[in-house]
DODO-114931 format. One record per residue (C-alpha): residue in three letters; z, y, x. Coordinates in steps of 0.2 Angstrom, whole numbers, padded with zeros to 4 digits, always signed. Layout:
ALAZYX/...
This chain:
MET+0036-0043+0122/ASN+0047-0048+0134/ASN+0040-0055+0149/GLU+0055-0064+0154/LEU+0051-0077+0138/ASP+0043-0093+0145/LEU+0030-0095+0130/PRO+0021-0110+0137/GLY+0036-0118+0143/MET+0045-0117+0124/ARG+0032-0134+0119/VAL+0042-0146+0111/PRO+0039-0163+0114/TYR+0036-0174+0097/GLY+0043-0192+0099/THR+0037-0205+0109/PRO+0024-0218+0111/ALA+0035-0230+0107/THR+0047-0224+0095/ALA+0046-0216+0078/GLY+0049-0196+0081/ALA+0059-0186+0071/ASP+0051-0188+0055/GLY+0059-0206+0058/VAL+0042-0217+0052/ALA+0037-0227+0063/GLU+0020-0231+0054/HIS+0006-0216+0059/LEU+0001-0206+0044/ASP-0015-0213+0035/PRO-0026-0207+0023/ALA-0022-0226+0014/TRP-0007-0217+0009/LEU-0015-0204-0001/THR-0014-0214-0018/GLY-0012-0209-0037/ASP-0021-0195-0046/PRO-0022-0184-0040/PRO-0018-0191-0022/TRP-0008-0180-0014/LEU+0005-0179-0025/ASP+0016-0196-0024/LEU+0018-0193-0004/PHE+0021-0174-0006/SER+0035-0177-0019/ARG+0042-0190-0008/TRP+0042-0178+0009/LEU+0049-0165-0001/ALA+0064-0177-0006/GLU+0066-0182+0011/ALA+0065-0166+0017/VAL+0079-0159+0004/ALA+0090-0175+0008/ALA+0088-0169+0026/GLN+0096-0155+0024/ILE+0082-0145+0030/PRO+0086-0126+0025/GLU+0075-0119+0011/PRO+0065-0136+0010/ASN+0055-0128-0003/ALA+0050-0113+0007/MET+0031-0111+0010/VAL+0021-0099+0020/LEU+0010-0091+0006/GLY-0006-0083+0014/THR-0017-0072+0005/VAL-0033-0058+0007/ASP-0034-0043-0001/ASP-0048-0032-0009/GLU-0050-0028+0011/GLY-0052-0044+0016/VAL-0035-0041+0028/PRO-0026-0056+0026/ALA-0007-0056+0026/THR+0006-0070+0024/ARG+0024-0072+0020/THR+0037-0087+0014/VAL+0040-0089-0005/LEU+0047-0102-0014/CYS+0041-0117-0022/LYS+0047-0119-0039/GLY+0036-0132-0048/ALA+0026-0144-0039/ASP+0015-0156-0054/ALA-0001-0163-0053/ASP-0010-0146-0058/GLY-0003-0138-0043/VAL+0011-0128-0034/VAL+0022-0113-0042/PHE+0029-0098-0039/PHE+0036-0081-0046/THR+0034-0063-0039/GLY+0029-0046-0045/TYR+0013-0044-0049/SER+0011-0027-0043/SER+0018-0032-0027/ALA+0007-0033-0010/LYS+0004-0053-0013/GLY+0001-0048-0032/ARG-0012-0036-0030/ALA-0022-0046-0017/LEU-0022-0062-0029/ALA-0028-0049-0044/ALA-0044-0043-0030/ASN-0045-0060-0023/PRO-0037-0076-0032/LEU-0039-0091-0016/ALA-0024-0094-0006/SER-0017-0106+0004/VAL+0001-0112+0007/THR+0010-0122+0021/PHE+0027-0132+0019/PRO+0032-0130+0040/TRP+0046-0145+0039/ILE+0044-0143+0059/ALA+0061-0152+0061/MET+0055-0167+0053/GLU+0039-0167+0061/ARG+0029-0163+0046/GLN+0019-0152+0037/VAL+0008-0149+0022/HIS-0005-0137+0020/PHE-0011-0135+0003/ARG-0028-0122-0001/GLY-0037-0117-0019/ARG-0036-0103-0034/VAL-0023-0097-0041/HIS-0019-0090-0057/LYS-0004-0085-0068/VAL+0006-0095-0078/ASP+0010-0093-0096/ARG+0023-0082-0102/ALA+0033-0095-0109/GLU+0034-0104-0091/THR+0039-0087-0084/GLU+0052-0084-0096/ALA+0059-0103-0094/TYR+0059-0100-0076/TRP+0067-0083-0076/ASN+0081-0087-0089/SER+0086-0101-0076/ARG+0089-0089-0062/PRO+0107-0081-0058/ARG+0111-0065-0065/GLY+0112-0056-0051/SER+0094-0060-0046/GLN+0090-0054-0065/LEU+0097-0039-0060/SER+0088-0035-0044/GLY+0071-0042-0050/ARG+0073-0028-0064/ALA+0079-0015-0051/SER+0064-0018-0036/ALA+0047-0011-0038/GLN+0042-0025-0026/SER+0034-0020-0011/GLU+0035-0001-0015/PRO+0044+0010-0001/ILE+0062+0018-0004/ALA+0068+0031+0007/SER+0087+0020+0010/ARG+0097+0004+0007/ASN+0110+0017+0000/ASP+0095+0020-0016/LEU+0090+0003-0017/GLU+0110-0001-0022/SER+0110+0012-0033/ALA+0096+0008-0042/ALA+0100-0010-0043/ALA+0119-0003-0051/ALA+0109+0008-0065/VAL+0102-0007-0070/ALA+0117-0018-0070/ALA+0124-0004-0079/GLU+0111-0003-0091/PHE+0113-0021-0097/GLY+0133-0022-0097/GLY+0135-0025-0078/ALA+0132-0041-0067/ASP+0147-0050-0077/GLY+0139-0044-0094/VAL+0133-0056-0108/ALA+0120-0045-0113/PRO+0103-0053-0110/VAL+0092-0048-0096/PRO+0073-0048-0100/VAL+0058-0053-0088/PRO+0051-0037-0081/PRO+0033-0036-0089/GLU+0026-0034-0071/TRP+0034-0050-0066/GLY+0030-0069-0068/GLY+0023-0084-0061/TYR+0007-0089-0051/ARG+0001-0109-0050/LEU-0009-0113-0035/VAL-0023-0127-0041/PRO-0028-0136-0025/ASP-0044-0141-0021/ARG-0037-0148-0003/VAL-0019-0154+0001/GLU-0018-0158+0020/PHE-0002-0169+0027/TRP+0002-0167+0045/GLN+0014-0179+0056/GLY+0019-0175+0072/ARG+0014-0187+0087/ALA+0018-0189+0106/ASP+0006-0181+0117/ARG+0000-0169+0103/LEU-0011-0183+0098/HIS-0004-0179+0081/ASN-0011-0187+0064/ARG-0018-0176+0050/ALA-0024-0185+0033/LEU-0032-0174+0020/ALA-0036-0173+0003/GLN-0050-0165-0005/PHE-0057-0161-0020/VAL-0077-0162-0018/ASP-0090-0165-0035/GLY-0078-0168-0045/ARG-0068-0181-0037/TRP-0054-0182-0023/ILE-0058-0191-0008/THR-0047-0193+0007/ARG-0050-0194+0025/ARG-0041-0191+0043/LEU-0044-0177+0054/GLN-0044-0177+0071/PRO-0029-0166+0078/
């Protein structure tokens, strides 16, 4: 690490006691904001819409954490492609590193890091594959180039060079009539969606002096409970 970097000095103050802060909300996040069934969905949907309106880059990006069969954790950024009362959905290769980890240990966490708005949302729960119809519906909505790349890539496997990767993509494109072709590009058999079904959803709001607000919705003994957490 570059010793000239002043990492402690990089801390960014959040708001002031007299102002709303970057999230634009003067009121403090409170568990009372968690309403509905499930109690996290309405507020999450509103915060996501506000992140889109604020032109946050990749507002649906979320950091996915998994643990493999050897107990080794890994995180990476994926895109959320669906959110409803049943949880949040993303798509990937089943034989990718994340897919193998989820096969061994179908528990995960995701974090939506809207730091520019002084907001984060954390989900934790079990993960299962979505049905093939949902996978196909999403696949058919993707740009053709993304479909071709999805078939060309053996996700997470080594490849010798960028040229080899581009050659593989070109071969797949030719197989299906080219990048501008009209022949359908079928879903790869080892590719599809996962749904994280949360049992714990936490909302975080940055406040002055690191006295942040945290509100938790947790599924316990067959029902959702909400509470405030200390920062």
